[in-house]
KOLPA-152795 format. One record per residue (C-alpha): x, z, y; residue in one letter. Coordinates in steps of 0.2 Angstrom, whole numbers, plus 5000, padded with zeros to 4 digits. Layout:
BEGIN
XZYA
...
***
This chain:
BEGIN
516049165592M
517349065600S
518448915597S
520148925605G
520948765610I
522848755613F
523848605617Y
525748595618F
526148475632M
527848395631P
528948385646E
528448235656K
529748095659E
529948055677Q
529647865680F
530947785691N
529947665701H
531347605712Q
532347535698D
530747465690F
530247375706L
531847285708K
531447185692T
529647145696V
529246965700S
528246905716H
527146795704Q
525346825699P
525046925684G
524347085675V
525147255674Y
524747405662R
525147585666M
525547715653Y
525547905652D
526748015643H
525847985627K
526147795628D
524247775631V
523647635643V
522847725658I
522647585670Y
522647395670I
522647285686G
522947115692K
523847045707A
524146885716K
525946955720D
526447085707L
527947155717H
526847175732K
525447265723R
526447375712L
527547425727T
525947485736S
525647625723Y
527247705727F
527247715746R
527447885754K
525647885761T
524347835749V
522547835756D
521547845740R
521448005730E
521247905714K
522847815717T
523847975720R
523148055704V
523547895694L
525347885700V
525748065695T
525348015677H
526347855676I
527847855664T
528047665661N
527347505667I
527147335658D
527047175667V
526347005661T
526646855672V
525246715673T
525246545680H
523746575692S
522646715699E
521246655689T
522246675673E
522646855678A
520846885681L
520346835663V
521846925655L
521447085665E
519647075657H
520347055640T
521547205642Y
520247315649I
519047275634K
520447305622R
521247475629Y
519747555638Q
520947635651P
520347805658R
520647755677Y
519747585675N
517947555678V
517247505660S
515647425655L
515347505639R
513847395634D
514747245626D
513347185615K
512946995613S
511346935621Y
509846865612P
509246685615Y
507646595609I
507946445599L
506946295595I
507846225579T
508146045576A
507246035560H
505945905555K
504646045559H
505546145572P
505546335571Q
505346455585L
506546605582T
507846725590S
509746715589I
511246805596R
512646685594S
512346525605K
512746355597N
512746435579K
511346325574R
510746155581K
509246155593G
508746195610Q
509246375617Y
508346475630F
509046625638G
509946735637P
508646875637Y
509047055643P
508647135626S
508047105609G
506347175613S
506147055627A
506446915615V
505146985603R
503847005616E
504146825621S
503946755604L
502446865601H
501646785616L
502146615611M
501346635594Q
499646655603K
499946505614L
500846375604F
500446355585P
502246325580V
503046405565R
504146565567Q
504446595549C
506146585541E
506646425532D
506746505515S
504846555517Y
504346395524Y
505146285511Q
504346375496N
502546385502R
501246295491S
499746345503R
499546395521P
499946575526C
498946695536L
499646635553Q
498746465549F
497146555546Q
497346645562L
497646475571K
499346525576R
500246395566C
499746215562L
500446235544G
501946115543P
502346195526C
500846095519V
500045935523E
499345935541M
497845845548D
498845775563N
500745785560P
501045715578E
500145865586E
501545985579Y
502945895588N
501845895604Q
501546085603Q
503446105601V
503746005617D
502446105626L
503346265620A
504946205627A
504246165644L
503446335644F
505146415640L
505946315655K
504646395666G
503646235669K
501946315666N
501046195678I
501646045668D
501046125652V
499346155659I
499245975666N
499745905649E
498446015640L
497045965653V
497445785649M
497345815630K
495745915632M
494945765642G
495545635629N
494845745614A
493145765623S
493045575626Q
493345545607Q
491945675603L
493345795595D
492545945602F
493446065590E
495146005597A
494546005615A
493946185613A
495746235606R
496546155621Y
495346245633R
495846415625D
497646375627Q
497346325646I
496446485649Q
497846595640A
499146505651L
498246535667R
497946715663T
499846735660I
500146645677Q
499046775686E
500046915677Q
501646845683Q
501746945699Y
503546915705V
503746735708T
504446615721S
505046435722D
506846485719L
507746425704G
508946525692E
509746685698M
510446845692D
510046985705V
511247135704I
510647305712G
511947445713F
511647635715A
512947775714Y
512747965714K
513548125707N
514848025699G
513647905689I
513447725693A
511947615689C
512047425689V
510247345687H
510247165683L
508647055686L
508646895676F
507646765687V
507346595679R
506246465687S
505746585701G
505046715689K
505846875683V
506346845665F
506747025662G
507947165667S
509247285661R
510147435667S
511947475664Y
512947635667F
514847595667P
516147725666K
516747755683V
518347865687P
518247985701A
518547925719D
518247745714T
517647625728D
515947545726I
516747375728S
517847405713E
516347455703V
515447295707I
516947185704Q
517347265687A
515547235682F
515547055687L
517147015678L
516747115662Q
514947055661Y
515146865665Y
516846845656L
515946895640N
515946745629K
514146765625D
513646755644T
514946655653Q
514046485648Q
512346555654A
512946605672I
511646545684P
512046445699K
511746605711E
512146785708V
511446895722L
512347065725L
511947215736T
513747205742E
515047065739L
516647115730P
518347125738E
519046965729D
517446875731N
518146695733D
519346725718L
517946785707I
516746645713E
518046505709S
518546585693S
516746595687L
516446415692S
517946355683Q
517346445667L
515546395668A
516046215672G
514846205688R
514746285705K
514346475705I
513846555721K
513946745725L
512846795739M
512246955748S
510646885757P
509946995771K
508246905773R
506946795764G
506446785746D
508146815739R
508246975749H
506547025742K
507247005724F
508847105729L
507747245736R
506847245719L
508447255709A
509047395721L
507447495719T
507547475700N
509447535700A
508947695710E
507547735699T
508547715683A
509947815691L
508747955695T
508047955677T
509847955670K
510348105681L
508848205676A
509148175658T
511048215660K
510548375669S
509348425655T
510648395642V
511948485651L
510848635653N
510548635635R
512348635631F
512648785643K
511248875634A
512048845617L
513748905623E
512949065629K
512049085612V
513649065602L
514649155615K
515749005615F
517449015623D
517548865635G
516548705635K
515748615620I
516348445622Q
515948365605R
514648405591M
514348315575E
512848325563C
512748255545F
511248215534D
510948125518I
509548005514S
509047915497H
507447865487T
507447945470G
509347965471G
509647775473E
510647695487Q
511147855495T
511747845513V
512547985524A
512447985542S
513648065555C
512948065573V
513948125588V
513448215604F
514448245619N
514048325636R
513048175641D
512048175625G
512148055610P
513747955609N
513147815599K
514847715598T
515447855587D
513947855575Y
514447815557R
513547775541H
514347815524Y
513747735508N
513847865494I
514347815477S
515047895460G
513848045460I
512348095450T
510848015459G
509948145470G
511348265470D
511348305489D
512748435488Y
513948305480A
513448175493A
513748305507M
515448345500A
515948165498Q
515448115516V
516348265524L
517948235513D
517948055519R
517648115537R
518948245539F
520348195526K
521448095537K
520848155555I
522348165567T
521548145584D
521148315591V
519848235603D
518848175587K
518748355580I
517048425584P
516848595592D
515248615582I
514848535565L
513048545561F
512448525543I
510648475540D
510148585525G
510248755519G
511648865511K
512048745497G
512548605509Q
513448715521M
514448785506T
515148605504Q
515648595522A
516548765521E
517448705505R
518048535512V
518548605529L
519548745521T
520348615510Q
520948525525Y
521348675536A
523048605540D
522148475551N
521348605561F
522748705568V
522548655586I
520648645585K
519448715572R
517548675572P
516148805570L
515048765555I
513148785558I
511848755544G
510048705550I
508848755536A
506948715539K
506448895535G
504948945524V
503548855533T
504648705536R
503948685554K
504848635569A
505348775580G
505548895565L
507248835559E
508448955551T
510148935558L
511648995548I
513349025557L
514749005544S
516049135544G
517049065529A
518448995539L
518749165548D
518449265531N
516949355538V
515049355532P
513949215537D
512649255551I
510849195550E
509949195566F
508349115574Y
508049045592L
506449055601P
505448885600S
505648865619D
507448895619S
508448745627P
509848785614A
508648755600L
508048595608H
509848525608L
510048575590I
508348495585Q
508848335595H
510448315586I
509648355569R
508248235571D
509448095577E
510548125562S
508948115551H
508347955559R
510047875558F
510247915539A
508547845535I
508947685545T
510547665535G
509647695518H
508347575522R
509547435526A
510547475510R
508947475500R
508347315508N
510047225504K
509947275486V
508147205485K
508647045492R
510047025478T
509247135465S
509747085447G
511146975452L
512447085459E
512747175442N
512947025431I
514646995425S
515246825429G
514146805444V
515146835460G
514646805478P
514946625478K
513846595462R
512446705469R
512446605485Q
512346435475V
511046505463L
509846565477L
510146405488K
509846285473Y
508346375466M
507646415484G
507646605483G
507646755471L
505746735466Q
506046545461Q
507546605451L
506546735442R
505246605437R
506546475431A
506846445413S
508546455405R
508746265405E
508346255423E
509646395428I
510946295417A
510646145429K
511346245444V
513146175448P
514446295440G
513246385428I
513546365410S
512246375396I
512946545391D
512946615408L
511246545411A
510646645396E
511446805403K
510646775420I
508946745413Y
509046895401D
509647005415S
508246955427L
506846985414H
507347145407Q
***
């Protein structure tokens, strides 16, 4: 089978750079370059716009990337700024918005988690993504959510401070299991020593600041006082805390007397770049994370490092957490400008360094080793995925290269809260930015065929971008689900004039065992019979199909569980006429949660602001049906 792709390329309009350059200012600013489709292909900044833009159109250009870029330019926009720092910030904003193909782009743009000690009467230890959203002490940022969870799990063993949510804490009538395990002092009920709770909160804050020695000294003093007062139970508790903290200190193998630093290691090979970031706080490695920015061909290493620094530290979630020192394997070209810009944004002096000896250099070598290791793993994974793509192309006798594959699956429980998933693979593997969940409604519960028809209709009804049309459309299911796909794609055949996907059904087979799947290649769009075929269990092509099928299944279940849990949290209130989102919020806040609302009488519900007696009757009856 083959899938032919034909593009009509309009005649490219010649860009008259001589006339354009006559109008360009010598002030600092940002420029955007467009191709013949009016798509932004490159964004840059300059201290002198005229001088920088003139350099692109010289007769002799050293860099291959620049020569290729210039051949695609049909228009340039210029934005003048007051200073080079403003240009730096605006460049970052534009790159984030347009994602140009010739710019280095940091695709991971998620917020970073913090640990928060809230400002309650009985403070809570919790994680949060948006800094300053709640009052309290913030610690971080941490490299990932798993790093925060590990830290909170450790602290629960060290410091008996509550980590439960406020709604749970406010409605306890007796201590929970954490109290029985001696992992919480039970502030939700009467404590034997209320002052002890605040002392433990203070110790937890010291620990998060990296002041382990101060915490241990404080606990040693408390243990001595408890022993003198013959409170041997309390003394034993402090002793256990001290032992646990000392064990952690011994396990912390990467330490120094240095303060706060971010250490950035960089590795580049075969067109893939890896930036590994070590978070060093109070002389200890707090965590680490690898990034794989999109790097155009023939890009200088210095440009990659500079792009990472700007796109990472100009992120609103990280710019206020920039440490005093950032260590780099190589300093960027505009080092002084970036240093002053970051200092201005952070409100304190930020130093970019590339040390060649001492403790700082040891941390830098560690970051570099991690970057090289992560890059080796990435290249091995990419090589494996690419080999699987080639194997699938050979099996299907595909004309050209498979650039995009999509797989759809349906998940529900007893026909309720049905969710469909769409996962996307390209030649690098899973392309998670294009993953989508679809909430299915208006069908008979449990009708997977109707659910599949609805999600495919929503996916392909208005598709216009040829790059978003899959080369292969996988349907997780047998002949029935595949028939729905054939019907929908036939209905929207006009959308697939340039590019038409192959439809392949993945049926589990009689034994329903992995490796024995029945594959059904649709012939409906070509008016030929369907072809059923099997692949050996060790076939790389089959492994690729199983990978996208399993990923689709996992993603569908994740979406279904999220939808089901959301319904559980508001169950019984969403379907009551006269009770909208605001009244639901008031009801739950006033009563202290859904369980308390269920236990309330009609008269108690009627006391909630904005709830009449008639509406209270309706709410009570609905919750007790």
